[in-house]
PyMOL Python script that loads the backbone (N, CA, C, O; Angstrom):
from pymol import cmd

cmd.read_pdbstr("""\
ATOM      1  N   MET A   1       0.799  -1.195   0.000  1.00  0.00           N
ATOM      2  CA  MET A   1       0.000   0.000   0.000  1.00  0.00           C
ATOM      3  C   MET A   1       0.842   1.260   0.000  1.00  0.00           C
ATOM      4  O   MET A   1       0.386   2.293  -0.490  1.00  0.00           O
ATOM      5  N   ALA A   2       2.032   1.214   0.521  1.00  0.00           N
ATOM      6  CA  ALA A   2       2.878   2.409   0.572  1.00  0.00           C
ATOM      7  C   ALA A   2       3.269   2.861  -0.827  1.00  0.00           C
ATOM      8  O   ALA A   2       3.472   4.053  -1.055  1.00  0.00           O
ATOM      9  N   ALA A   3       3.378   1.919  -1.772  1.00  0.00           N
ATOM     10  CA  ALA A   3       3.737   2.289  -3.140  1.00  0.00           C
ATOM     11  C   ALA A   3       2.634   3.111  -3.805  1.00  0.00           C
ATOM     12  O   ALA A   3       2.906   3.921  -4.691  1.00  0.00           O
ATOM     13  N   ASP A   4       1.408   2.903  -3.383  1.00  0.00           N
ATOM     14  CA  ASP A   4       0.303   3.672  -3.960  1.00  0.00           C
ATOM     15  C   ASP A   4       0.325   5.136  -3.521  1.00  0.00           C
ATOM     16  O   ASP A   4      -0.210   5.998  -4.218  1.00  0.00           O
ATOM     17  N   GLN A   5       0.926   5.416  -2.396  1.00  0.00           N
ATOM     18  CA  GLN A   5       0.929   6.768  -1.835  1.00  0.00           C
ATOM     19  C   GLN A   5       2.111   7.610  -2.304  1.00  0.00           C
ATOM     20  O   GLN A   5       2.110   8.822  -2.087  1.00  0.00           O
ATOM     21  N   GLU A   6       3.114   7.016  -2.935  1.00  0.00           N
ATOM     22  CA  GLU A   6       4.300   7.753  -3.352  1.00  0.00           C
ATOM     23  C   GLU A   6       4.014   8.573  -4.606  1.00  0.00           C
ATOM     24  O   GLU A   6       3.330   8.097  -5.511  1.00  0.00           O
ATOM     25  N   PRO A   7       4.532   9.807  -4.670  1.00  0.00           N
ATOM     26  CA  PRO A   7       4.311  10.621  -5.877  1.00  0.00           C
ATOM     27  C   PRO A   7       5.088  10.062  -7.065  1.00  0.00           C
ATOM     28  O   PRO A   7       6.140   9.443  -6.902  1.00  0.00           O
ATOM     29  N   VAL A   8       4.559  10.289  -8.243  1.00  0.00           N
ATOM     30  CA  VAL A   8       5.193   9.814  -9.465  1.00  0.00           C
ATOM     31  C   VAL A   8       5.907  10.987 -10.129  1.00  0.00           C
ATOM     32  O   VAL A   8       5.311  12.040 -10.358  1.00  0.00           O
ATOM     33  N   TYR A   9       7.193  10.793 -10.435  1.00  0.00           N
ATOM     34  CA  TYR A   9       7.987  11.839 -11.064  1.00  0.00           C
ATOM     35  C   TYR A   9       8.492  11.363 -12.417  1.00  0.00           C
ATOM     36  O   TYR A   9       8.825  10.191 -12.588  1.00  0.00           O
ATOM     37  N   ALA A  10       8.544  12.273 -13.370  1.00  0.00           N
ATOM     38  CA  ALA A  10       9.176  11.985 -14.644  1.00  0.00           C
ATOM     39  C   ALA A  10      10.688  12.120 -14.442  1.00  0.00           C
ATOM     40  O   ALA A  10      11.118  12.890 -13.582  1.00  0.00           O
ATOM     41  N   PRO A  11      11.493  11.403 -15.201  1.00  0.00           N
ATOM     42  CA  PRO A  11      12.942  11.472 -15.009  1.00  0.00           C
ATOM     43  C   PRO A  11      13.517  12.885 -15.170  1.00  0.00           C
ATOM     44  O   PRO A  11      14.479  13.236 -14.487  1.00  0.00           O
ATOM     45  N   ASP A  12      12.946  13.691 -16.057  1.00  0.00           N
ATOM     46  CA  ASP A  12      13.484  15.034 -16.242  1.00  0.00           C
ATOM     47  C   ASP A  12      13.107  15.974 -15.096  1.00  0.00           C
ATOM     48  O   ASP A  12      13.720  17.033 -14.964  1.00  0.00           O
ATOM     49  N   GLN A  13      12.124  15.627 -14.263  1.00  0.00           N
ATOM     50  CA  GLN A  13      11.782  16.448 -13.110  1.00  0.00           C
ATOM     51  C   GLN A  13      12.847  16.340 -12.026  1.00  0.00           C
ATOM     52  O   GLN A  13      13.024  17.275 -11.245  1.00  0.00           O
ATOM     53  N   LEU A  14      13.537  15.249 -11.967  1.00  0.00           N
ATOM     54  CA  LEU A  14      14.532  15.039 -10.921  1.00  0.00           C
ATOM     55  C   LEU A  14      15.907  15.543 -11.335  1.00  0.00           C
ATOM     56  O   LEU A  14      16.818  15.607 -10.510  1.00  0.00           O
ATOM     57  N   LYS A  15      16.065  15.901 -12.607  1.00  0.00           N
ATOM     58  CA  LYS A  15      17.353  16.384 -13.093  1.00  0.00           C
ATOM     59  C   LYS A  15      17.536  17.836 -12.675  1.00  0.00           C
ATOM     60  O   LYS A  15      16.677  18.668 -12.967  1.00  0.00           O
ATOM     61  N   PRO A  16      18.633  18.160 -11.998  1.00  0.00           N
ATOM     62  CA  PRO A  16      18.825  19.562 -11.586  1.00  0.00           C
ATOM     63  C   PRO A  16      19.098  20.463 -12.784  1.00  0.00           C
ATOM     64  O   PRO A  16      19.704  20.040 -13.769  1.00  0.00           O
ATOM     65  N   GLY A  17      18.650  21.698 -12.690  1.00  0.00           N
ATOM     66  CA  GLY A  17      18.885  22.667 -13.752  1.00  0.00           C
ATOM     67  C   GLY A  17      20.182  23.409 -13.522  1.00  0.00           C
ATOM     68  O   GLY A  17      20.877  23.174 -12.533  1.00  0.00           O
ATOM     69  N   ASN A  18      20.503  24.292 -14.424  1.00  0.00           N
ATOM     70  CA  ASN A  18      21.713  25.087 -14.297  1.00  0.00           C
ATOM     71  C   ASN A  18      21.376  26.349 -13.494  1.00  0.00           C
ATOM     72  O   ASN A  18      20.723  27.266 -13.992  1.00  0.00           O
ATOM     73  N   ARG A  19      21.833  26.369 -12.256  1.00  0.00           N
ATOM     74  CA  ARG A  19      21.479  27.449 -11.337  1.00  0.00           C
ATOM     75  C   ARG A  19      22.073  28.782 -11.762  1.00  0.00           C
ATOM     76  O   ARG A  19      21.404  29.810 -11.660  1.00  0.00           O
ATOM     77  N   LYS A  20      23.318  28.788 -12.237  1.00  0.00           N
ATOM     78  CA  LYS A  20      23.954  30.040 -12.640  1.00  0.00           C
ATOM     79  C   LYS A  20      23.229  30.674 -13.826  1.00  0.00           C
ATOM     80  O   LYS A  20      23.054  31.892 -13.866  1.00  0.00           O
ATOM     81  N   GLN A  21      22.813  29.871 -14.776  1.00  0.00           N
ATOM     82  CA  GLN A  21      22.078  30.409 -15.923  1.00  0.00           C
ATOM     83  C   GLN A  21      20.724  30.952 -15.496  1.00  0.00           C
ATOM     84  O   GLN A  21      20.277  31.972 -16.021  1.00  0.00           O
ATOM     85  N   ALA A  22      20.069  30.293 -14.559  1.00  0.00           N
ATOM     86  CA  ALA A  22      18.766  30.770 -14.088  1.00  0.00           C
ATOM     87  C   ALA A  22      18.908  32.106 -13.368  1.00  0.00           C
ATOM     88  O   ALA A  22      18.095  33.010 -13.560  1.00  0.00           O
ATOM     89  N   ARG A  23      19.939  32.228 -12.541  1.00  0.00           N
ATOM     90  CA  ARG A  23      20.176  33.497 -11.848  1.00  0.00           C
ATOM     91  C   ARG A  23      20.494  34.609 -12.837  1.00  0.00           C
ATOM     92  O   ARG A  23      19.976  35.721 -12.733  1.00  0.00           O
ATOM     93  N   ARG A  24      21.348  34.293 -13.789  1.00  0.00           N
ATOM     94  CA  ARG A  24      21.732  35.283 -14.798  1.00  0.00           C
ATOM     95  C   ARG A  24      20.515  35.711 -15.620  1.00  0.00           C
ATOM     96  O   ARG A  24      20.355  36.894 -15.920  1.00  0.00           O
ATOM     97  N   ALA A  25      19.669  34.767 -15.979  1.00  0.00           N
ATOM     98  CA  ALA A  25      18.472  35.082 -16.759  1.00  0.00           C
ATOM     99  C   ALA A  25      17.504  35.957 -15.959  1.00  0.00           C
ATOM    100  O   ALA A  25      16.870  36.847 -16.526  1.00  0.00           O
ATOM    101  N   ALA A  26      17.383  35.719 -14.662  1.00  0.00           N
ATOM    102  CA  ALA A  26      16.494  36.536 -13.834  1.00  0.00           C
ATOM    103  C   ALA A  26      17.003  37.973 -13.741  1.00  0.00           C
ATOM    104  O   ALA A  26      16.213  38.914 -13.810  1.00  0.00           O
ATOM    105  N   ILE A  27      18.301  38.148 -13.585  1.00  0.00           N
ATOM    106  CA  ILE A  27      18.867  39.494 -13.495  1.00  0.00           C
ATOM    107  C   ILE A  27      18.724  40.224 -14.830  1.00  0.00           C
ATOM    108  O   ILE A  27      18.387  41.407 -14.857  1.00  0.00           O
ATOM    109  N   ILE A  28      18.978  39.526 -15.931  1.00  0.00           N
ATOM    110  CA  ILE A  28      18.837  40.139 -17.259  1.00  0.00           C
ATOM    111  C   ILE A  28      17.372  40.500 -17.514  1.00  0.00           C
ATOM    112  O   ILE A  28      17.087  41.557 -18.077  1.00  0.00           O
ATOM    113  N   SER A  29      16.442  39.630 -17.105  1.00  0.00           N
ATOM    114  CA  SER A  29      15.015  39.922 -17.273  1.00  0.00           C
ATOM    115  C   SER A  29      14.611  41.149 -16.468  1.00  0.00           C
ATOM    116  O   SER A  29      13.827  41.972 -16.940  1.00  0.00           O
ATOM    117  N   ALA A  30      15.138  41.275 -15.261  1.00  0.00           N
ATOM    118  CA  ALA A  30      14.832  42.451 -14.438  1.00  0.00           C
ATOM    119  C   ALA A  30      15.350  43.717 -15.115  1.00  0.00           C
ATOM    120  O   ALA A  30      14.677  44.748 -15.098  1.00  0.00           O
ATOM    121  N   ALA A  31      16.535  43.647 -15.709  1.00  0.00           N
ATOM    122  CA  ALA A  31      17.085  44.811 -16.401  1.00  0.00           C
ATOM    123  C   ALA A  31      16.236  45.166 -17.621  1.00  0.00           C
ATOM    124  O   ALA A  31      16.001  46.344 -17.889  1.00  0.00           O
ATOM    125  N   ILE A  32      15.780  44.167 -18.354  1.00  0.00           N
ATOM    126  CA  ILE A  32      14.940  44.417 -19.527  1.00  0.00           C
ATOM    127  C   ILE A  32      13.601  45.022 -19.098  1.00  0.00           C
ATOM    128  O   ILE A  32      13.091  45.932 -19.751  1.00  0.00           O
ATOM    129  N   ILE A  33      13.034  44.515 -18.001  1.00  0.00           N
ATOM    130  CA  ILE A  33      11.774  45.069 -17.501  1.00  0.00           C
ATOM    131  C   ILE A  33      11.947  46.537 -17.138  1.00  0.00           C
ATOM    132  O   ILE A  33      11.076  47.358 -17.424  1.00  0.00           O
ATOM    133  N   LEU A  34      13.077  46.868 -16.504  1.00  0.00           N
ATOM    134  CA  LEU A  34      13.304  48.261 -16.114  1.00  0.00           C
ATOM    135  C   LEU A  34      13.546  49.165 -17.315  1.00  0.00           C
ATOM    136  O   LEU A  34      13.369  50.378 -17.204  1.00  0.00           O
ATOM    137  N   MET A  35      13.944  48.616 -18.452  1.00  0.00           N
ATOM    138  CA  MET A  35      14.120  49.439 -19.643  1.00  0.00           C
ATOM    139  C   MET A  35      12.772  49.982 -20.142  1.00  0.00           C
ATOM    140  O   MET A  35      12.731  51.017 -20.806  1.00  0.00           O
ATOM    141  N   PHE A  36      11.680  49.292 -19.826  1.00  0.00           N
ATOM    142  CA  PHE A  36      10.351  49.768 -20.216  1.00  0.00           C
ATOM    143  C   PHE A  36       9.849  50.879 -19.296  1.00  0.00           C
ATOM    144  O   PHE A  36       8.778  51.440 -19.524  1.00  0.00           O
ATOM    145  N   PHE A  37      10.618  51.193 -18.265  1.00  0.00           N
ATOM    146  CA  PHE A  37      10.254  52.264 -17.330  1.00  0.00           C
ATOM    147  C   PHE A  37      10.108  53.592 -18.061  1.00  0.00           C
ATOM    148  O   PHE A  37       9.267  54.415 -17.700  1.00  0.00           O
ATOM    149  N   TRP A  38      10.929  53.799 -19.089  1.00  0.00           N
ATOM    150  CA  TRP A  38      10.904  55.037 -19.852  1.00  0.00           C
ATOM    151  C   TRP A  38      10.102  54.851 -21.137  1.00  0.00           C
ATOM    152  O   TRP A  38      10.517  55.302 -22.205  1.00  0.00           O
ATOM    153  N   GLY A  39       8.978  54.202 -21.033  1.00  0.00           N
ATOM    154  CA  GLY A  39       8.159  53.911 -22.206  1.00  0.00           C
ATOM    155  C   GLY A  39       7.185  55.024 -22.522  1.00  0.00           C
ATOM    156  O   GLY A  39       7.224  56.106 -21.935  1.00  0.00           O
ATOM    157  N   ASN A  40       6.330  54.735 -23.445  1.00  0.00           N
ATOM    158  CA  ASN A  40       5.345  55.689 -23.920  1.00  0.00           C
ATOM    159  C   ASN A  40       4.025  55.434 -23.188  1.00  0.00           C
ATOM    160  O   ASN A  40       3.070  54.925 -23.774  1.00  0.00           O
ATOM    161  N   HIS A  41       3.982  55.791 -21.903  1.00  0.00           N
ATOM    162  CA  HIS A  41       2.757  55.612 -21.139  1.00  0.00           C
ATOM    163  C   HIS A  41       2.583  56.787 -20.183  1.00  0.00           C
ATOM    164  O   HIS A  41       3.538  57.469 -19.808  1.00  0.00           O
ATOM    165  N   GLU A  42       1.327  56.994 -19.806  1.00  0.00           N
ATOM    166  CA  GLU A  42       0.999  58.095 -18.903  1.00  0.00           C
ATOM    167  C   GLU A  42       0.746  57.545 -17.505  1.00  0.00           C
ATOM    168  O   GLU A  42       0.302  56.407 -17.351  1.00  0.00           O
ATOM    169  N   GLY A  43       1.023  58.339 -16.506  1.00  0.00           N
ATOM    170  CA  GLY A  43       0.773  57.926 -15.130  1.00  0.00           C
ATOM    171  C   GLY A  43       1.901  57.063 -14.596  1.00  0.00           C
ATOM    172  O   GLY A  43       2.815  56.671 -15.323  1.00  0.00           O
ATOM    173  N   ASN A  44       1.810  56.781 -13.312  1.00  0.00           N
ATOM    174  CA  ASN A  44       2.870  56.008 -12.663  1.00  0.00           C
ATOM    175  C   ASN A  44       2.469  54.581 -12.323  1.00  0.00           C
ATOM    176  O   ASN A  44       3.276  53.834 -11.770  1.00  0.00           O
ATOM    177  N   THR A  45       1.250  54.190 -12.638  1.00  0.00           N
ATOM    178  CA  THR A  45       0.818  52.834 -12.309  1.00  0.00           C
ATOM    179  C   THR A  45       1.692  51.798 -13.008  1.00  0.00           C
ATOM    180  O   THR A  45       2.099  50.814 -12.390  1.00  0.00           O
ATOM    181  N   GLU A  46       1.977  52.008 -14.273  1.00  0.00           N
ATOM    182  CA  GLU A  46       2.826  51.075 -15.020  1.00  0.00           C
ATOM    183  C   GLU A  46       4.231  51.050 -14.436  1.00  0.00           C
ATOM    184  O   GLU A  46       4.848  49.990 -14.329  1.00  0.00           O
ATOM    185  N   ASN A  47       4.735  52.225 -14.058  1.00  0.00           N
ATOM    186  CA  ASN A  47       6.076  52.287 -13.483  1.00  0.00           C
ATOM    187  C   ASN A  47       6.166  51.499 -12.187  1.00  0.00           C
ATOM    188  O   ASN A  47       7.153  50.806 -11.940  1.00  0.00           O
ATOM    189  N   VAL A  48       5.142  51.605 -11.367  1.00  0.00           N
ATOM    190  CA  VAL A  48       5.139  50.880 -10.090  1.00  0.00           C
ATOM    191  C   VAL A  48       5.181  49.383 -10.344  1.00  0.00           C
ATOM    192  O   VAL A  48       5.954  48.670  -9.705  1.00  0.00           O
ATOM    193  N   TRP A  49       4.360  48.896 -11.269  1.00  0.00           N
ATOM    194  CA  TRP A  49       4.341  47.463 -11.553  1.00  0.00           C
ATOM    195  C   TRP A  49       5.665  46.979 -12.135  1.00  0.00           C
ATOM    196  O   TRP A  49       6.137  45.898 -11.782  1.00  0.00           O
ATOM    197  N   LEU A  50       6.261  47.757 -13.010  1.00  0.00           N
ATOM    198  CA  LEU A  50       7.550  47.369 -13.573  1.00  0.00           C
ATOM    199  C   LEU A  50       8.615  47.257 -12.498  1.00  0.00           C
ATOM    200  O   LEU A  50       9.394  46.303 -12.481  1.00  0.00           O
ATOM    201  N   VAL A  51       8.648  48.224 -11.607  1.00  0.00           N
ATOM    202  CA  VAL A  51       9.640  48.192 -10.526  1.00  0.00           C
ATOM    203  C   VAL A  51       9.362  47.024  -9.574  1.00  0.00           C
ATOM    204  O   VAL A  51      10.295  46.356  -9.129  1.00  0.00           O
ATOM    205  N   VAL A  52       8.094  46.775  -9.262  1.00  0.00           N
ATOM    206  CA  VAL A  52       7.750  45.669  -8.361  1.00  0.00           C
ATOM    207  C   VAL A  52       8.186  44.328  -8.959  1.00  0.00           C
ATOM    208  O   VAL A  52       8.749  43.494  -8.250  1.00  0.00           O
ATOM    209  N   PHE A  53       7.935  44.114 -10.238  1.00  0.00           N
ATOM    210  CA  PHE A  53       8.346  42.861 -10.872  1.00  0.00           C
ATOM    211  C   PHE A  53       9.865  42.726 -10.907  1.00  0.00           C
ATOM    212  O   PHE A  53      10.392  41.646 -10.636  1.00  0.00           O
ATOM    213  N   ALA A  54      10.571  43.796 -11.233  1.00  0.00           N
ATOM    214  CA  ALA A  54      12.034  43.740 -11.288  1.00  0.00           C
ATOM    215  C   ALA A  54      12.622  43.484  -9.900  1.00  0.00           C
ATOM    216  O   ALA A  54      13.537  42.674  -9.756  1.00  0.00           O
ATOM    217  N   VAL A  55      12.109  44.160  -8.894  1.00  0.00           N
ATOM    218  CA  VAL A  55      12.592  43.950  -7.521  1.00  0.00           C
ATOM    219  C   VAL A  55      12.255  42.541  -7.050  1.00  0.00           C
ATOM    220  O   VAL A  55      13.035  41.924  -6.324  1.00  0.00           O
ATOM    221  N   GLY A  56      11.099  42.031  -7.458  1.00  0.00           N
ATOM    222  CA  GLY A  56      10.733  40.658  -7.107  1.00  0.00           C
ATOM    223  C   GLY A  56      11.687  39.632  -7.687  1.00  0.00           C
ATOM    224  O   GLY A  56      12.068  38.679  -7.007  1.00  0.00           O
ATOM    225  N   LEU A  57      12.077  39.822  -8.945  1.00  0.00           N
ATOM    226  CA  LEU A  57      13.043  38.899  -9.554  1.00  0.00           C
ATOM    227  C   LEU A  57      14.386  38.948  -8.844  1.00  0.00           C
ATOM    228  O   LEU A  57      14.970  37.909  -8.536  1.00  0.00           O
ATOM    229  N   VAL A  58      14.873  40.143  -8.586  1.00  0.00           N
ATOM    230  CA  VAL A  58      16.161  40.272  -7.895  1.00  0.00           C
ATOM    231  C   VAL A  58      16.040  39.731  -6.470  1.00  0.00           C
ATOM    232  O   VAL A  58      16.968  39.094  -5.971  1.00  0.00           O
ATOM    233  N   GLY A  59      14.922  39.976  -5.820  1.00  0.00           N
ATOM    234  CA  GLY A  59      14.713  39.445  -4.469  1.00  0.00           C
ATOM    235  C   GLY A  59      14.694  37.928  -4.436  1.00  0.00           C
ATOM    236  O   GLY A  59      15.219  37.325  -3.499  1.00  0.00           O
ATOM    237  N   ALA A  60      14.103  37.303  -5.436  1.00  0.00           N
ATOM    238  CA  ALA A  60      14.079  35.842  -5.500  1.00  0.00           C
ATOM    239  C   ALA A  60      15.485  35.285  -5.669  1.00  0.00           C
ATOM    240  O   ALA A  60      15.833  34.273  -5.062  1.00  0.00           O
ATOM    241  N   VAL A  61      16.295  35.945  -6.494  1.00  0.00           N
ATOM    242  CA  VAL A  61      17.681  35.499  -6.684  1.00  0.00           C
ATOM    243  C   VAL A  61      18.460  35.658  -5.384  1.00  0.00           C
ATOM    244  O   VAL A  61      19.190  34.751  -4.986  1.00  0.00           O
ATOM    245  N   LEU A  62      18.312  36.800  -4.721  1.00  0.00           N
ATOM    246  CA  LEU A  62      19.026  37.017  -3.462  1.00  0.00           C
ATOM    247  C   LEU A  62      18.579  36.034  -2.375  1.00  0.00           C
ATOM    248  O   LEU A  62      19.407  35.530  -1.616  1.00  0.00           O
ATOM    249  N   ALA A  63      17.279  35.763  -2.300  1.00  0.00           N
ATOM    250  CA  ALA A  63      16.782  34.797  -1.318  1.00  0.00           C
ATOM    251  C   ALA A  63      17.349  33.407  -1.587  1.00  0.00           C
ATOM    252  O   ALA A  63      17.702  32.690  -0.650  1.00  0.00           O
ATOM    253  N   ASP A  64      17.438  33.024  -2.846  1.00  0.00           N
ATOM    254  CA  ASP A  64      18.004  31.728  -3.202  1.00  0.00           C
ATOM    255  C   ASP A  64      19.467  31.646  -2.788  1.00  0.00           C
ATOM    256  O   ASP A  64      19.910  30.631  -2.250  1.00  0.00           O
ATOM    257  N   VAL A  65      20.216  32.718  -3.041  1.00  0.00           N
ATOM    258  CA  VAL A  65      21.639  32.729  -2.674  1.00  0.00           C
ATOM    259  C   VAL A  65      21.800  32.604  -1.165  1.00  0.00           C
ATOM    260  O   VAL A  65      22.620  31.819  -0.690  1.00  0.00           O
ATOM    261  N   VAL A  66      21.024  33.373  -0.411  1.00  0.00           N
ATOM    262  CA  VAL A  66      21.142  33.359   1.050  1.00  0.00           C
ATOM    263  C   VAL A  66      20.724  32.010   1.621  1.00  0.00           C
ATOM    264  O   VAL A  66      21.401  31.478   2.501  1.00  0.00           O
ATOM    265  N   LEU A  67      19.622  31.451   1.137  1.00  0.00           N
ATOM    266  CA  LEU A  67      19.165  30.156   1.651  1.00  0.00           C
ATOM    267  C   LEU A  67      20.171  29.053   1.354  1.00  0.00           C
ATOM    268  O   LEU A  67      20.417  28.202   2.209  1.00  0.00           O
ATOM    269  N   ARG A  68      20.750  29.051   0.174  1.00  0.00           N
ATOM    270  CA  ARG A  68      21.738  28.020  -0.155  1.00  0.00           C
ATOM    271  C   ARG A  68      23.018  28.207   0.652  1.00  0.00           C
ATOM    272  O   ARG A  68      23.636  27.228   1.070  1.00  0.00           O
ATOM    273  N   ARG A  69      23.418  29.453   0.872  1.00  0.00           N
ATOM    274  CA  ARG A  69      24.635  29.712   1.636  1.00  0.00           C
ATOM    275  C   ARG A  69      24.471  29.262   3.082  1.00  0.00           C
ATOM    276  O   ARG A  69      25.420  28.760   3.684  1.00  0.00           O
ATOM    277  N   ASN A  70      23.279  29.436   3.646  1.00  0.00           N
ATOM    278  CA  ASN A  70      23.024  29.050   5.029  1.00  0.00           C
ATOM    279  C   ASN A  70      22.650  27.583   5.181  1.00  0.00           C
ATOM    280  O   ASN A  70      22.444  27.103   6.295  1.00  0.00           O
ATOM    281  N   GLY A  71      22.564  26.877   4.069  1.00  0.00           N
ATOM    282  CA  GLY A  71      22.252  25.454   4.119  1.00  0.00           C
ATOM    283  C   GLY A  71      20.788  25.146   4.339  1.00  0.00           C
ATOM    284  O   GLY A  71      20.451  24.019   4.701  1.00  0.00           O
ATOM    285  N   LEU A  72      19.917  26.099   4.135  1.00  0.00           N
ATOM    286  CA  LEU A  72      18.493  25.891   4.351  1.00  0.00           C
ATOM    287  C   LEU A  72      17.773  25.395   3.116  1.00  0.00           C
ATOM    288  O   LEU A  72      16.591  25.057   3.179  1.00  0.00           O
ATOM    289  N   LYS A  73      18.473  25.347   1.990  1.00  0.00           N
ATOM    290  CA  LYS A  73      17.901  24.855   0.738  1.00  0.00           C
ATOM    291  C   LYS A  73      18.895  23.862   0.161  1.00  0.00           C
ATOM    292  O   LYS A  73      20.087  24.161   0.092  1.00  0.00           O
ATOM    293  N   PRO A  74      18.437  22.690  -0.254  1.00  0.00           N
ATOM    294  CA  PRO A  74      19.379  21.689  -0.766  1.00  0.00           C
ATOM    295  C   PRO A  74      20.066  22.145  -2.036  1.00  0.00           C
ATOM    296  O   PRO A  74      19.496  22.905  -2.819  1.00  0.00           O
ATOM    297  N   GLU A  75      21.280  21.686  -2.242  1.00  0.00           N
ATOM    298  CA  GLU A  75      22.074  22.074  -3.409  1.00  0.00           C
ATOM    299  C   GLU A  75      21.655  21.380  -4.691  1.00  0.00           C
ATOM    300  O   GLU A  75      22.033  21.814  -5.779  1.00  0.00           O
ATOM    301  N   ASP A  76      20.872  20.296  -4.582  1.00  0.00           N
ATOM    302  CA  ASP A  76      20.530  19.524  -5.776  1.00  0.00           C
ATOM    303  C   ASP A  76      19.266  20.026  -6.458  1.00  0.00           C
ATOM    304  O   ASP A  76      18.854  19.429  -7.452  1.00  0.00           O
ATOM    305  N   GLN A  77      18.637  21.078  -5.985  1.00  0.00           N
ATOM    306  CA  GLN A  77      17.407  21.566  -6.621  1.00  0.00           C
ATOM    307  C   GLN A  77      17.688  22.828  -7.390  1.00  0.00           C
ATOM    308  O   GLN A  77      16.781  23.396  -7.997  1.00  0.00           O
TER     309      GLN A  77
END
""", "prot")
cmd.dss("prot")
cmd.show_as("cartoon", "prot")
cmd.util.cbc("prot")
cmd.orient("prot")
């Protein structure tokens, strides 16, 4: 019965990704998002959302770095 309760994973789900490329892509995406800050739009609502998304991406990268450095997140994910 215990075999029925175990989750089923595809082999590619267990393969670790390239962490450095993911971090680099997040930082580059944040920079590209901030380039739209000087776009052709009125008001500051769009600017606020652009900054929030860019800060969120950078925050996720920083949180990942800190958690891995402190050993709170496994290195194989």
